[in-house]
Every structure is written in C-alpha cells, then in structure tokens.
N, C-alpha and C positions, 0 to 999 in steps of 0.2 A: 076535751081537756080545756078548762078555762084558766087562763093565767092573768092575774091582776098585777099591774105595775104599781109599785109603792110610790113612785114619783113620776109626774108627767114630764119633768125636766130630763130624766134619764130613762126613756122607755126601752130598757134592755132586759133580756132574760139573764139572770145571774145564777151562779153556781148555788147560792143559798136558796133561790127559788126552785131550782131543779131538785135539790135535796128535800125541800118541803113537799114537792109533788110526789116524790118517792115515798115520803112519810105518809102523806094523805091517801094516795091511791093504791099503794102496794102494801103498806102496813109495816115497812121496815122502821126500826126505831131511828131517832134523829141522828145518832152517832153513826149507825150503819149507812144511812142515806148519805151523809156527808162523806164518809169514807169511800163509798161506791162512786160518787161523782168525782172525787179527787183522784181515785184510782183510774177511772175512765180517761180523764184528761191527762193524767201523767203518762198513761200508756200511749195515747195519741202523740203527745209531745215527744216522748222518747223514740217512737218509730220515725217521726219526722227528723229528729236530730241524727238518727242513724242513717238517714238518707232514703228511707223506705216511704213509698206512697201509702196513704191511708184511704181506703174505699169503704164507705158506709152505704150499703144498699138502700136505694130509695131516697137518699139524702144528697150524696155527692162525694167528690174526691178531693183530698188534700194532697198536693204534690209539692216536692221541693224542686225549685228551679235555680240554676246557677246563672247569675248575671255577670257578664264580663266587665272588666274595668273599662271606663270610658271618660272622656273629658266632660266637664260640667262647668257651670259658672254660678257665682254668687249673684242672685237676682237684684240684691240691694246695691252692690258695688260694681257689678259687671265683671269682676275679677274671675279669671279662669282658675278652676280647682279640679284636681283629679278625683273621680269617684271610684273607689276601690271595688274590686270584684267581691261579690257576696252571694249568699244563698238566701232565697226568699221562699215563703210558703204561698202557694196559690190555691184557690178553691174554685172548683167547677161544680155547679149544682147539677143534680141528676135531672133527667127528663121528667120524672115523677114529681120532683120538688118544683120544677119550673111550671108544670101544668097545674099543680096545686095552688101555687102563688097566683097564677092567672085565673084560677077559678074554673078550670076545665078538667075533665077526666080524659083518659087515653082515647076513649071512643068519640068524645066531643071534639077532640083536636083535629080529627081527620077531615 
C-alpha cells in the first residue's frame, strides 16, 4: 500500500487519504469510504469517552488513564498553579507494530 503525502510540511496520514485508499483499493464509492472512516473513528472515540479500552490486534491499545490533581507552575513566571485531575488517552503499540517499524519480523527479533 503506497501512501503519498500531499505536502512535505505536514507528513501525516489524514482521514481524507484513508477514505481515498478505501475508494482506490476496495472499490467503495467516495461517500461510502468517507462514511466508513468517520464511523470507525467515531466508534473509537465513543468507546474511549465511555471509559473503555480500545484494542486493535496487530496495531496497539488505546487506554484511558486518570491523572490525579497535582501542583504545577507557570514556567514563564514561576508562579504556582494547580493542575486539575483529568483523563488522558494513552497509546501502546503492539509488538507486531514495533517489530514492523524496526524492520524485523517475529522470527528475526529473537
């Protein structure tokens, strides 16, 4: 699967590019491709908002983590400011993805 970036300034894979890949490689029409990509990301977002982890086999896990309130400071002024408790999303890549990025397969990694 070859992905070309429209601009070297922002080398990122966009939802529009994903929809275009579905259109080109699977044969869905452009509206169906866009709707499928939107539905996929809406589903992931909603599961995370609901506090559920999202596990994508061979890719990685998205998890919600609750961070406690803590003291902080303004780096410009040095003034102490409280940082409120919040929920954040973390991503942990699967071993398969890590190996693929490193250019090795499971057998080569041993």
